[in-house]
N, C-alpha and C positions, 0 to 999 in steps of 0.2 A: 643214224638210221632211226628212223622215229617210229616210236611205239604208239599202238592203237589205244585208246581208252576203252577197257571192257565195258563201261556203262553206257557208251553210246552205241546205237543200233546202226548196221551198215545201211538200212533203209532211211534213217533218219526220220525227223517229224517237222522239217522246215515248212513244208507246205500244208501241215495238218492245222485246221482251226480249232479252238478251244472249244468244248461242248458247251452249248448255252441253251437254257430253256425257255421257251417263249411263252407269255402269259395269255390267256384266252382272249383279252380285248387286241393284244397285239396280233394274234392270229386272224381276228375278224378284220384289223385293219388292213392285213396282208391281202385278204380275199376281196376286201372292198376296193383295195388300190388297184388289184390285179384285173378286176372287173371292170373298170372304168377305162382300161387299156394300157395301164404301166407295163412295161416290159420285165421279165423276169429278173434281168441283170440289174435293173435299178433296184429292185426290192433286195437282191443280194447285197448290194453295195450299203444300202440304207439301214438294214439290219443286221448286217454282219453275221449272214447265214448262209448255209448251202444250199445248192440246188434241190436236192433230195427233200430239203426241209420244206421248200415252197411247193413242190408237189405233193407233199404229204399234207400240207395244210389245205391245199386244194380238195384233195381227196376227203378231208374232214369237213368240208363245208357245212353240209346239211347237219351233221352231229353238233358243231359248235354253234349254228343259229338256234338249233331247237334247244340245246341246253341254255344259251343266254335269254330265250324267250320264256324258258320255265322258270329261271332265276329271277327274271324281271318281275314275275306276277307274283313270286313269294316276298322279294324284297320291297314292294310298294309298301308305303306307310299307310296303316290302316286308319281310317277316319273315326275320332273318337267323338261320341256323342253324350251331350251331357244332359 
């Protein structure tokens, strides 16, 4: 008679992916790649992310682009005049 390990859940986590945070440039790359016609399944495989992450990134498209545009103007090197 085999005893069950109390630490192991009955549902298991074999199919569950580890939580991963994408950086903003990666999210913008996902948006750009999807915009030129790449399928979601290719994005899932190349970034090792879930389908909901792709959908959420698509929803954040305008916010991410505005954020990057505002940061680019701040990060530009100022011209030094002598």
